[in-house]
C-alpha positions as a printed NumPy array, in Angstrom:
array([[-18.581,  11.211,   2.841],
       [-18.808,  14.774,   1.566],
       [-16.255,  16.023,   4.098],
       [-13.553,  13.48 ,   3.113],
       [-11.25 ,  15.132,   0.574],
       [ -8.61 ,  12.384,   0.141],
       [ -7.965,   8.804,   1.178],
       [ -4.277,   7.88 ,   1.274],
       [ -3.516,   4.233,   2.047],
       [ -0.031,   3.103,   3.017],
       [  0.438,  -0.608,   2.275],
       [ -3.178,  -1.463,   3.172],
       [ -4.359,  -5.048,   3.53 ],
       [ -7.332,  -5.87 ,   1.35 ],
       [ -8.363,  -9.466,   1.97 ],
       [-12.021,  -8.964,   1.113],
       [-12.803,  -8.085,  -2.493],
       [-16.031,  -6.274,  -1.609],
       [-15.783,  -4.663,   1.846],
       [-13.154,  -1.976,   1.219],
       [-13.96 ,   0.665,  -1.323],
       [-12.789,   4.289,  -1.606],
       [-15.763,   4.999,  -3.908],
       [-15.498,   8.381,  -5.64 ],
       [-13.227,  10.053,  -3.053],
       [ -9.79 ,  10.938,  -4.483],
       [ -7.564,   7.968,  -3.628],
       [ -3.794,   7.618,  -3.212],
       [ -1.993,   4.295,  -2.704],
       [  1.541,   3.815,  -1.346],
       [  3.177,   0.496,  -2.271],
       [  6.531,  -0.857,  -1.121],
       [  8.295,  -2.666,  -3.931],
       [ 10.139,  -4.958,  -1.503],
       [  7.165,  -5.542,   0.816],
       [  7.281,  -9.171,   1.903],
       [  3.957,  -8.933,   3.752],
       [  1.658,  -7.259,   1.209],
       [  1.994,  -6.898,  -2.516],
       [  0.17 ,  -5.514,  -5.482],
       [  0.312,  -8.627,  -7.625],
       [ -2.978,  -9.523,  -9.263],
       [ -2.473, -13.218,  -8.502],
       [ -2.015, -12.675,  -4.739],
       [ -4.856, -14.479,  -3.01 ],
       [ -4.494, -12.709,   0.336],
       [ -2.754,  -9.552,   1.559],
       [ -3.214,  -7.601,  -1.631],
       [ -3.976,  -3.932,  -2.107],
       [ -4.028,  -3.197,  -5.829],
       [ -7.711,  -4.057,  -5.81 ],
       [ -8.461,  -1.01 ,  -3.639],
       [ -6.891,   1.144,  -6.318],
       [ -8.964,  -0.551,  -9.013],
       [-12.231,  -0.053,  -7.073],
       [-11.665,   3.705,  -6.713],
       [-14.041,   5.511,  -9.05 ],
       [-12.778,   9.059,  -8.448],
       [ -9.355,  10.522,  -9.185],
       [ -6.633,   8.07 ,  -8.179],
       [ -2.892,   7.833,  -8.13 ],
       [ -0.316,   5.378,  -6.854],
       [  3.327,   5.512,  -5.879],
       [  5.627,   2.471,  -5.947],
       [  8.718,   2.827,  -3.727],
       [ 11.519,   0.523,  -4.88 ],
       [ 13.348,  -1.265,  -2.055],
       [ 10.792,  -0.414,   0.62 ],
       [  9.458,  -3.171,   2.865],
       [  6.325,  -3.095,   4.983],
       [  8.28 ,  -2.25 ,   8.151],
       [  9.808,   0.877,   6.594],
       [  6.388,   2.569,   6.599],
       [  6.231,   2.753,  10.408],
       [  8.448,   3.235,  13.467],
       [  7.509,  -0.03 ,  15.144],
       [ 10.063,  -2.585,  16.258],
       [ 10.981,  -5.615,  14.246],
       [ 12.21 ,  -6.32 ,  10.782],
       [ 11.622,  -4.362,   7.611],
       [  9.452,  -7.221,   6.316],
       [ 11.242,  -6.911,   3.015],
       [ 12.686,  -9.152,   0.368],
       [ 14.832,  -8.296,  -2.613],
       [ 17.725,  -6.05 ,  -3.606],
       [ 18.35 ,  -2.377,  -2.812],
       [ 16.352,  -2.368,   0.425],
       [ 15.729,   0.986,   2.057],
       [ 16.37 ,   1.095,   5.813],
       [ 14.333,   3.099,   8.301],
       [ 17.253,   5.505,   8.716],
       [ 17.448,   6.16 ,   4.971],
       [ 13.803,   7.069,   4.537],
       [ 14.091,  10.438,   6.323]])
């Protein structure tokens, strides 16, 4: 792992509390505030990603993008997978 200088996760799914771990590599987490697929809530049983951030032992930072759903992070077809007010569309993110 000496050649990895940064891990940046965009709305990652962390359904196993022990298998995913950024260890001491600098870690950056992107979270969509309107994501209806994944969320950072501590009480989420599945499809959570805040735990990855907590397991990072090196430098870490996180960004929370208000109004962004899971589908806004990629160019794939389908919905924005979002719920809530002030949703950001794919066209508005550029």
